[in-house]
Backbone bond lengths (Angstrom), bond angles and torsions (degrees), N, CA, C in turn:
res aa  C-N    CA-C-N  psi(-1)  N-CA   C-N-CA  omega(-1)  CA-C   N-CA-C  phi
1 M - - - 1.453 - - 1.530 110.50 -
2 T 1.322 117.85 -40.08 1.455 121.59 -178.79 1.522 110.64 -64.63
3 N 1.339 117.61 -40.82 1.457 121.30 179.76 1.529 110.76 -62.29
4 H 1.328 116.70 -43.57 1.466 121.43 177.55 1.527 110.64 -62.63
5 S 1.333 116.16 -40.29 1.461 121.29 179.01 1.527 111.03 -63.96
6 N 1.337 116.99 -42.35 1.464 121.41 178.60 1.529 111.04 -63.21
7 Q 1.344 116.28 -40.82 1.463 120.13 179.05 1.528 110.25 -64.79
8 S 1.321 116.77 -41.11 1.467 120.85 178.60 1.524 111.04 -63.62
9 D 1.339 115.97 -41.84 1.467 120.29 178.27 1.524 111.00 -62.21
10 R 1.331 116.36 -44.01 1.470 120.30 179.70 1.525 111.09 -63.66
11 L 1.311 116.38 -41.30 1.460 120.67 179.47 1.529 110.68 -64.05
12 L 1.321 116.49 -43.77 1.459 121.16 178.92 1.525 110.98 -61.96
13 K 1.323 116.63 -44.99 1.471 120.48 179.25 1.525 111.11 -62.37
14 K 1.330 116.89 -38.64 1.460 120.99 178.52 1.531 110.58 -64.77
15 Q 1.330 117.08 -40.96 1.454 120.90 178.28 1.527 111.37 -65.74
16 I 1.338 116.28 -39.21 1.474 120.42 177.97 1.530 110.00 -63.84
17 L 1.332 117.50 -43.36 1.468 120.66 177.39 1.525 110.29 -58.21
18 S 1.309 116.27 -39.05 1.457 121.11 178.77 1.534 110.29 -63.67
19 L 1.333 117.04 -40.99 1.466 121.24 178.42 1.530 111.80 -65.11
20 N 1.333 116.90 -28.30 1.468 121.55 -175.88 1.529 113.65 -95.19
21 R 1.320 118.29 6.69 1.474 118.90 -175.22 1.526 112.97 -66.85
22 H 1.337 117.51 -13.77 1.468 121.44 177.38 1.531 112.16 -77.43
23 L 1.322 116.55 -14.02 1.470 120.14 -176.54 1.525 110.66 -66.47
24 P 1.321 116.78 151.39 1.468 119.03 -179.29 1.524 112.21 -68.98
25 R 1.322 114.51 147.67 1.469 119.92 173.68 1.517 109.49 -60.34
26 Q 1.310 113.81 -42.35 1.461 120.51 179.99 1.521 108.02 -145.93
27 R 1.329 115.92 126.63 1.462 119.40 176.34 1.524 108.54 -76.52
28 K 1.326 115.37 158.49 1.463 120.77 178.34 1.520 109.01 -113.41
29 T 1.332 114.67 155.79 1.462 118.71 178.63 1.529 109.39 -76.78
30 L 1.318 114.22 157.67 1.458 120.25 176.94 1.522 110.15 -56.07
31 K 1.325 116.96 -42.61 1.471 121.28 -179.85 1.536 111.05 -60.42
32 E 1.341 117.37 -44.41 1.467 120.62 178.31 1.528 111.14 -60.20
33 L 1.321 115.89 -44.73 1.459 120.26 -177.37 1.525 112.02 -67.69
34 L 1.334 116.68 -33.38 1.472 120.38 177.38 1.531 111.43 -64.32
35 E 1.331 116.34 -27.21 1.466 121.33 -177.24 1.531 112.82 -87.55
36 E 1.331 118.23 -9.70 1.462 121.48 -177.57 1.530 110.98 -88.93
37 D 1.335 116.08 143.42 1.466 121.14 175.22 1.524 110.66 -69.18
38 R 1.317 116.05 -40.54 1.471 122.52 179.09 1.526 108.16 -126.11
39 P 1.332 116.88 82.37 1.464 120.03 -174.64 1.533 111.91 -60.79
40 H 1.340 114.64 129.92 1.459 119.97 -177.95 1.527 111.01 -160.84
41 V 1.319 115.27 166.41 1.463 123.58 168.06 1.527 105.92 -132.28
42 V 1.346 116.06 162.63 1.459 120.97 179.25 1.520 108.55 -109.58
43 G 1.321 116.14 129.41 1.456 121.51 -178.91 1.511 112.83 -74.47
44 V 1.309 115.90 162.59 1.463 122.25 176.72 1.529 109.23 -56.67
45 D 1.329 116.39 -33.71 1.467 120.94 -179.47 1.530 112.65 -82.11
46 G 1.346 117.06 3.40 1.460 121.31 176.94 1.520 114.72 90.42
47 T 1.317 117.63 -4.51 1.463 119.87 179.71 1.530 110.08 -78.37
48 R 1.303 114.83 149.63 1.468 120.84 178.41 1.520 108.53 -93.02
49 H 1.316 115.92 128.73 1.466 121.52 177.60 1.523 108.00 -107.79
50 R 1.331 116.42 112.78 1.461 121.47 -179.02 1.516 110.71 -90.37
51 F 1.326 115.36 143.10 1.455 122.46 175.02 1.519 108.60 -103.24
52 K 1.324 116.41 141.54 1.456 119.80 173.33 1.517 108.18 -73.69
53 T 1.309 116.41 130.42 1.461 121.70 179.48 1.518 111.13 -59.19
54 S 1.324 117.10 -36.31 1.468 120.35 -180.00 1.532 111.28 -62.77
55 E 1.324 117.79 -35.82 1.465 120.82 177.71 1.527 111.02 -69.34
56 I 1.309 115.47 -41.77 1.468 119.53 179.66 1.525 110.07 -62.68
57 K 1.322 116.14 -41.22 1.470 120.04 177.72 1.527 111.36 -66.92
58 K 1.331 117.02 -36.53 1.471 121.12 177.57 1.534 109.49 -62.24
59 I 1.325 116.90 -43.19 1.467 121.42 179.03 1.527 109.95 -67.96
60 A 1.328 116.86 -39.39 1.473 121.04 179.54 1.526 111.42 -63.33
61 A 1.318 117.65 -27.62 1.469 120.95 177.38 1.532 111.25 -73.82
62 I 1.329 116.86 -19.06 1.473 122.12 -179.70 1.530 111.02 -92.45
63 I 1.322 116.31 -38.20 1.477 122.02 -175.66 1.520 109.37 -96.85
64 P 1.342 117.76 124.06 1.472 120.17 179.47 1.538 111.40 -61.11
65 P 1.325 117.32 149.52 1.477 121.37 -177.43 1.531 113.92 -51.52
66 E 1.318 117.21 -37.93 1.473 119.27 -178.05 1.530 113.05 -69.98
67 E 1.322 118.11 -13.84 1.470 120.98 178.61 1.527 112.04 -106.18
68 Q 1.333 118.33 -1.38 1.463 121.49 -176.08 1.526 112.97 -70.52
69 T 1.322 117.38 -16.55 1.468 119.85 175.20 1.528 111.23 -83.89
70 L 1.336 116.91 -8.48 1.470 121.13 -177.50 1.526 113.26 -98.80
71 L 1.328 117.39 -25.97 1.462 120.49 -178.90 1.519 109.70 -85.30
72 K 1.342 115.92 123.48 1.464 120.81 177.74 1.522 109.51 -104.35
73 L 1.325 113.86 140.12 1.457 120.78 179.83 1.527 109.96 -117.48
74 P 1.313 117.55 148.79 1.442 128.23 5.56 1.530 112.18 -76.21
75 I 1.316 115.97 159.24 1.462 122.01 173.94 1.523 106.74 -78.66
76 Y 1.329 115.82 128.18 1.459 120.09 -178.27 1.520 111.89 -85.26
77 L 1.316 114.85 134.43 1.454 123.58 174.43 1.526 105.57 -108.83
78 E 1.334 116.27 103.46 1.464 121.46 -171.76 1.523 112.11 -82.65
79 I 1.310 115.00 121.21 1.454 121.39 175.74 1.524 106.82 -107.09
80 G 1.327 115.90 120.22 1.464 120.61 -177.63 1.512 111.80 -112.41
81 S 1.304 114.63 168.54 1.464 120.15 -178.82 1.528 112.12 -85.29
82 Q 1.318 117.63 -11.08 1.458 120.55 -173.31 1.528 114.83 -100.55
83 T 1.339 118.47 -12.32 1.464 120.17 -176.80 1.523 110.37 -134.34
84 S 1.311 115.61 163.09 1.463 120.08 177.44 1.526 111.17 -92.56
85 G 1.327 116.79 -10.41 1.464 120.49 -179.15 1.515 112.09 -92.25
86 T 1.309 114.68 170.32 1.459 122.42 176.63 1.516 107.44 -109.46
87 L 1.337 116.33 125.71 1.459 122.04 -175.18 1.521 111.00 -90.61
88 I 1.323 114.60 136.28 1.459 121.20 172.73 1.525 106.65 -123.71
89 S 1.333 115.91 128.14 1.465 121.79 -177.45 1.518 110.36 -120.46
90 G 1.307 115.26 156.10 1.455 121.49 175.11 1.519 112.21 103.64
91 K 1.308 114.89 136.29 1.463 121.51 -176.65 1.530 112.40 -59.91
92 L 1.328 116.77 -49.59 1.466 119.83 -177.47 1.527 112.01 -73.36
93 E 1.320 116.12 -36.68 1.458 120.49 176.64 1.529 109.94 -59.53
94 L 1.335 115.14 -44.73 1.466 119.66 179.09 1.521 112.16 -67.89
95 K 1.311 116.57 -33.09 1.467 119.83 177.26 1.533 109.69 -59.74
96 V 1.317 116.28 -43.10 1.463 121.29 179.04 1.525 110.61 -66.93
97 I 1.327 115.68 -51.63 1.467 121.37 -175.91 1.528 110.95 -61.34
98 C 1.318 116.57 -46.11 1.465 120.61 -178.38 1.523 111.53 -66.76
99 H 1.320 117.01 -33.05 1.471 120.53 175.89 1.531 109.73 -65.54
100 I 1.311 116.81 -47.51 1.468 121.94 -178.95 1.528 110.67 -62.29
101 L 1.346 116.20 -43.54 1.466 120.69 -176.41 1.530 113.28 -88.35
102 K 1.340 115.78 -2.67 1.474 121.64 -178.96 1.534 111.71 57.32
103 L 1.338 114.84 46.77 1.461 121.89 178.38 1.516 109.24 -103.01
104 E 1.329 116.51 148.10 1.460 120.06 -178.85 1.520 113.25 -105.04
105 D 1.306 117.90 -34.33 1.463 121.81 -175.40 1.525 110.34 -85.69
106 C 1.325 116.91 84.50 1.459 121.39 -177.53 1.522 110.14 -129.60
107 N 1.324 115.59 116.00 1.466 121.00 178.17 1.516 109.99 -110.34
108 N 1.332 117.40 -128.04 1.462 120.76 -178.72 1.522 113.60 -87.61
109 E 1.323 117.20 -19.06 1.456 120.18 174.66 1.518 109.10 -155.02
110 K 1.337 114.63 154.43 1.453 119.22 -176.84 1.521 108.95 -152.23
111 Y 1.332 114.59 139.47 1.454 120.12 172.32 1.518 108.56 -93.90
112 I 1.317 115.57 134.54 1.450 119.63 172.37 1.524 107.73 -120.92
113 Y 1.307 115.68 158.91 1.454 120.71 -174.76 1.520 110.28 -121.36
114 R 1.300 115.83 174.73 1.459 122.94 -169.19 1.530 115.67 -43.92
115 P 1.333 121.59 -49.24 1.480 119.11 -178.57 1.534 112.76 -59.54
116 D 1.340 116.67 -43.86 1.470 119.90 178.69 1.525 111.25 -70.84
117 L 1.308 116.45 -35.60 1.462 121.05 179.47 1.535 110.28 -63.00
118 R 1.311 115.86 -39.39 1.462 120.84 178.65 1.537 110.32 -61.78
119 I 1.320 116.57 -44.47 1.475 121.32 178.62 1.529 110.06 -63.47
120 L 1.322 115.34 -47.20 1.464 120.85 -178.02 1.525 111.82 -59.94
121 R 1.318 117.02 -47.24 1.462 120.44 -178.54 1.532 111.77 -68.95
122 K 1.320 116.67 -26.97 1.469 119.70 175.77 1.530 110.03 -71.02
123 E 1.343 116.61 -39.93 1.467 121.99 -178.79 1.535 112.90 -77.78
124 L 1.335 116.36 -37.03 1.470 120.93 -175.55 1.544 111.33 -130.49
125 P 1.330 117.74 62.08 1.467 119.03 -176.07 1.530 115.06 -68.13
126 T 1.339 117.58 -31.68 1.473 118.09 -176.75 1.525 112.99 -97.50
127 T 1.320 118.10 -18.09 1.467 120.47 -177.11 1.526 112.93 -99.86
128 T 1.332 116.83 4.16 1.467 121.22 172.54 1.527 107.46 -124.45
129 Q 1.334 115.39 145.70 1.462 120.19 178.19 1.517 109.75 -141.76
130 Y 1.328 114.90 144.95 1.458 120.34 175.25 1.520 109.85 -77.00
131 I 1.319 115.39 140.27 1.460 121.84 172.49 1.523 106.33 -130.87
132 F 1.319 115.90 133.51 1.455 120.95 -177.27 1.518 109.58 -98.90
133 I 1.334 116.05 129.25 1.454 123.86 -173.97 1.529 110.49 -123.76
134 V 1.330 115.34 140.13 1.462 120.23 171.80 1.506 107.39 -111.87
135 R 1.323 116.81 123.57 1.479 120.23 -179.93 1.484 110.25 -118.58
């Protein structure tokens, strides 16, 4: 039974990696992206992911200049197998998300659900990305 369970776990992890191949090899800071003519990151699969300049400027209006070297984009929206919500982690990431969604209770991580996710993805379609997690 344990061997079968290990094989299932490995298969699941492999499928999750496949779902995440669109993620960037390396995220860039908000400050770096503000300085680029065509802000983008390159995915693990080699595809170029472009950011809308208007979104980057919207985020820059929320994050003070001295913290723009700390926020990396895209902001990850974690979808896990154990919950129905989408997890957002990180102080600066939450500052952006809570500002967009007009939420007050924001600490180091927060789950948001479909109605808020719809608003968020409408406001920040290129600067947020789904990441699939197995816990």
